[in-house]
C-alpha positions in Angstrom: 0.1 -0.1 0.2 2.9 2.0 0.3 4.0 5.1 2.6 1.7 7.7 3.8 3.5 10.6 4.4 0.6 12.3 5.7 0.7 10.1 8.8 4.3 10.7 9.1 4.2 14.4 9.5 0.6 13.8 11.8 -1.0 16.0 9.6 -4.6 16.0 7.5 -4.8 16.1 3.2 -5.7 19.6 3.5 -2.4 20.9 5.4 -1.2 24.1 4.1 2.6 24.7 3.5 2.8 26.3 7.2 1.2 23.1 8.6 3.6 21.4 7.0 6.6 23.5 7.8 5.4 23.5 12.1 5.0 19.1 11.8 8.4 18.9 10.0 10.1 21.3 12.5 8.1 19.6 15.5 9.4 16.1 14.4 12.8 17.3 13.6 13.5 18.6 16.7 12.8 15.3 17.9 14.6 12.6 15.3 17.5 14.4 13.9 20.5 12.0 14.4 22.7 14.9 16.0 19.9 15.4 18.7 20.0 11.9 20.2 22.2 10.1 22.0 24.9 7.7 20.3 22.8 4.7 21.5 19.1 5.7 19.8 21.3 7.1 16.6 20.4 4.6 14.1 16.9 4.7 15.1 16.8 8.5 14.5 18.4 8.6 11.3 15.8 6.3 10.0 13.3 8.4 11.2 15.1 11.6 10.5 15.3 10.2 6.7 11.4 9.5 6.3 10.2 12.8 7.8 12.2 14.7 5.3 11.1 12.8 2.7 7.3 12.9 3.9 8.0 16.8 4.0 9.7 17.0 0.8 7.0 14.9 -1.2 4.1 16.8 0.5 6.2 20.2 0.2 6.5 20.3 -3.7 3.3 21.2 -5.3 4.0 18.3 -8.2 5.4 15.4 -6.3 2.3 16.0 -3.6 -0.2 16.1 -6.4 1.2 12.7 -8.1 1.6 11.1 -4.7 -2.0 11.7 -4.0 -3.3 10.7 -7.0 -1.1 7.4 -7.5 0.6 6.7 -4.4 4.2 6.5 -3.3 5.4 3.3 -5.3 4.0 5.1 -9.0 5.4 8.7 -7.2 9.1 6.7 -6.6 8.8 4.6 -10.1 7.4 6.6 -12.4 5.1 3.8 -13.7 2.3 5.4 -13.8 -1.6 3.8 -15.1 -2.9 5.0 -18.4 -5.1 7.8 -18.6 -8.1 5.6 -20.0 -7.6 3.2 -16.9 -8.0 6.0 -14.5 -10.9 7.4 -15.6 -12.9 4.8 -16.2 -12.6 4.0 -12.7 -16.0 4.0 -11.2 -15.8 4.4 -7.5 -13.0 5.3 -6.3 -9.3 5.2 -6.5 -6.5 4.3 -4.2 -4.4 7.6 -3.2 -1.2 7.7 -1.2 -0.9 4.6 1.0 -4.7 2.8 0.7 -6.8 5.9 1.4 -9.8 6.2 -1.3 -11.2 9.4 -1.7 -14.6 10.0 -4.3 -13.5 10.5 -8.1 -16.3 13.0 -8.4 -14.1 15.2 -6.2 -10.8 14.6 -7.7 -9.0 17.4 -9.1 -7.2 17.4 -12.6 -4.9 14.1 -13.2 -1.6 15.5 -13.2 1.0 15.3 -16.3 3.4 12.6 -15.8 5.1 12.4 -19.2 8.3 14.4 -17.7 8.3 13.9 -14.4 11.1 11.9 -12.5 11.3 11.3 -8.9 14.0 13.6 -7.4 14.3 13.5 -3.5 16.3 16.4 -1.9 18.5 15.9 0.3 18.0 15.5 4.4 20.3 17.7 5.3 19.3 20.5 3.0 16.0 20.7 4.0 16.7 21.1 7.4 19.3 23.8 6.2 16.7 25.5 4.5 13.7 25.7 7.6 16.2 26.1 10.0 19.3 27.5 8.7 18.7 31.1 8.7 17.5 30.6 12.7 20.3 29.4 14.0 22.6 31.1 12.1 21.4 34.5 12.4 20.1 34.4 8.5 23.2 32.5 7.2 23.2 28.5 5.9 24.4 26.2 8.5 27.6 24.7 7.7 27.9 21.0 7.6 29.8 19.1 9.2 30.5 15.5 9.0 26.9 14.5 8.7 24.6 17.2 8.6 24.3 20.8 9.9 25.6 21.2 13.8 25.3 24.5 13.9 21.9 24.4 13.7 20.6 23.2 17.1 17.1 24.6 18.9 14.9 23.5 22.1 11.5 25.0 22.7 11.4 26.8 25.9 8.5 25.1 26.8 9.4 20.9 25.2 6.2 19.9 25.7 4.5 22.8 23.6 3.7 21.7 20.3 1.3 23.9 19.2 3.6 27.2 18.3 6.8 27.6 16.5 7.4 30.9 17.3 10.2 30.9 20.1 12.6 28.3 19.2 15.9 28.8 21.0 19.7 27.6 20.5 20.6 25.0 22.6 24.0 23.9 21.2 27.3 25.1 22.8 29.2 28.1 20.7 31.2 25.5 19.2 28.2 23.8 17.8 28.4 20.7 20.0 24.9 19.7 21.3 24.5 20.9 25.2 24.1 18.0 27.8 21.7 18.2 30.4 23.0 18.9 34.1 23.5 15.6 35.7 20.8 14.7 38.2 22.4 13.1 41.8 20.1 11.5 44.3 21.6 10.4 47.2 21.0 6.6 48.2 21.4 5.9 51.6 23.0 2.6 52.9 23.7 0.5 56.2 27.1 -0.2 56.8 26.0 -4.2 56.8 24.9 -3.3 52.7 28.0 -2.1 52.2 30.0 -4.8 53.8 28.9 -7.3 52.4 27.3 -5.9 48.9 23.8 -5.7 48.0 21.0 -5.1 45.0 18.6 -1.8 45.4 16.1 -1.3 42.6 14.7 2.7 42.3 12.3 3.6 40.6 12.5 6.8 38.2 10.0 9.0 36.0 11.2 10.6 32.9 9.3 12.5 30.3 10.0 11.0 27.0 9.0 11.5 23.6 7.4 9.0 21.2 7.4 8.5 17.5 4.5 10.8 17.1 6.2 13.7 19.1 4.1 13.4 21.9 5.7 14.2 25.3 4.9 11.6 28.1 6.3 10.3 31.8 7.3 6.9 32.0 8.4 5.0 34.7 11.7 2.8 34.7 13.4 0.3 37.5 16.9 1.0 37.7 19.5 -1.8 39.3 22.1 -0.7 41.3 24.5 -3.4 42.2 26.4 -2.5 45.3 29.9 -3.9 45.7 31.4 -4.7 49.0 33.6 -2.3 50.2 31.7 1.1 48.7 32.6 4.0 50.3 30.9 6.9 50.8 30.6 9.5 47.9 30.7 6.8 45.4 28.6 7.3 42.2 26.7 5.4 40.3 25.7 6.4 37.0 22.5 5.5 34.4 23.7 7.8 31.3 21.2 9.6 29.4 18.2 8.5 32.1 17.1 12.0 32.5 13.9 13.8 30.6 14.5 13.7 27.1 13.7 17.4 25.2 14.0 18.6 22.0 18.1 19.6 20.9 19.2 18.8 24.4 21.0 15.5 25.5 19.3 13.7 28.4 20.9 14.5 31.9 22.8 11.7 33.3 21.2 10.3 36.3 23.5 9.6 39.3 23.2 7.8 42.8 25.5 9.0 45.2 26.5 6.9 48.2 25.6 7.7 51.4 26.5 5.5 54.8 23.4 5.2 57.2 24.9 5.6 60.6 25.8 2.4 62.7 24.4 1.5 66.5 28.1 0.3 67.0 30.7 0.1 64.4 31.9 3.4 63.1 33.7 3.6 59.4 37.2 4.6 59.3 38.4 4.5 55.6 38.9 0.5 55.2 38.9 0.1 58.9 36.0 -0.4 61.4 36.2 1.2 64.8 34.3 0.1 67.6 34.6 1.5 71.4 34.0 -1.2 74.4 33.5 0.0 77.7 34.7 -2.5 80.5 35.1 -2.2 83.8 38.5 -1.3 86.3 38.3 -4.8 87.2 38.2 -6.4 84.2 41.0 -4.0 82.7 42.9 -5.4 85.3 42.4 -9.0 85.3 41.0 -9.9 81.8 38.1 -10.6 79.8 36.7 -12.2 76.5 35.1 -10.1 74.2 32.0 -11.6 72.3 31.1 -9.0 69.0 28.5 -9.4 66.1 30.6 -8.7 63.1 29.1 -7.0 60.0 27.8 -10.4 58.1 26.6 -11.6 61.4 29.5 -13.7 62.7 30.5 -13.7 66.2 34.3 -12.8 67.0 35.7 -14.2 70.5 38.3 -11.6 71.8 40.3 -12.6 75.1 42.1 -10.1 77.0 44.7 -11.4 78.9 46.7 -8.1 79.1 45.9 -5.2 81.8 44.3 -2.7 79.5 45.2 1.3 79.9 42.5 3.8 79.8 42.3 4.8 76.0 44.2 1.7 74.7 43.6 0.5 71.1 43.4 -2.9 70.1 43.6 -3.8 66.6 42.3 -7.0 64.7 44.0 -7.3 61.5 41.5 -8.2 58.3 38.2 -7.7 60.4 37.3 -4.4 58.9 35.4 -3.6 55.7 36.4 -5.3 52.4 38.5 -3.0 50.0 36.3 -2.7 46.9 39.8 -2.3 44.4 41.5 -5.4 46.5 39.3 -8.5 46.2 39.8 -10.5 49.1 41.4 -7.9 51.1 39.8 -5.9 54.3 40.8 -3.5 56.6 41.4 -3.8 60.3 38.9 -4.0 63.6 39.7 -1.1 65.7 38.5 -1.7 69.2 39.2 1.4 71.8 38.7 0.9 75.2 36.8 3.1 78.2 37.9 1.6 81.3 35.4 2.7 83.6 36.3 3.7 87.2 34.3 3.2 90.1 32.8 6.3 91.7 33.3 5.3 95.2 35.3 3.1 97.6 34.9 1.8 101.1 37.5 2.0 103.9 38.0 -1.3 103.7 38.4 -1.6 100.3 40.6 1.1 100.1 42.8 -1.1 102.3 42.5 -4.1 100.4 43.6 -2.3 96.8 46.7 -0.9 99.0 47.7 -4.7 100.3 47.2 -6.2 97.0 48.9 -3.3 94.8 51.2 -1.6 97.3 54.2 -3.7 96.0 53.2 -3.4 91.9 55.6 -0.5 90.0 
């Protein structure tokens, strides 16, 4: 049945030249390859060429008349039915892409004797409609694949009713501007950063569909938190921000934030825990029973006298080192010796007897 150029531009068959220009501009803003990320460029190139072809045919009176009478295949091939065959059609004749119209209302059959289909270059069309606006009246200069000077953005990205307020969104050197990154805090427990975890984050973003309409979609982003990641670690999802004509979507970035822990404090790759013991325990010894961040019981016998402010270092019981798999920092145990608030006369005497000879 051929291509329906009217449907591609989303205009009706009575569309004026101004209607066609507006429709083309709106769609060119969305599908120009230089305005799309590399991941979408093949799709954008295909759709941009199709939009340009539709505008080329419908904006040219002769091409449009032939297309309306005979359709896309005949337009391009140059093979038209004889006039007598057309005139004898009793009820209707397919025009364009399988659309039928009453012959009583048809226009005069176009003269196709010398017609040859000669499509215009998509970049030439783009320069014609955007070149003056992009370059103060001058034509846009060609880059490696088109007109890299003419980037425009509607001040209201979801306003498709008017085209008089296009403003340039390219940088001074002609390169397309990228929206500023959007950062979000990602709170994580110390256990999650110790063992690693997976988080699913739901985001909503504005995107344009093939018709150029803006709609809000939701996506689930999966974040694999690696053991040993630190506060400030950034996880980037490229170009997951809102889509806007003429602007590369922003990167969405999640920044790790450590939640406070009831027992442990992180110091780089080390873990620090404060332990309060009595004076008696400091002098006579004690076995500490610690629960690690991965749920293990860590038994620590204290056999030496513990002085106030003393620190015991347990190797390889700290945080995993993300850049050195299999290695961990240290666990630092800091002691606070609790002294009695008062002693009786008999207790003082007994302490003098026991400790009096200790230097």
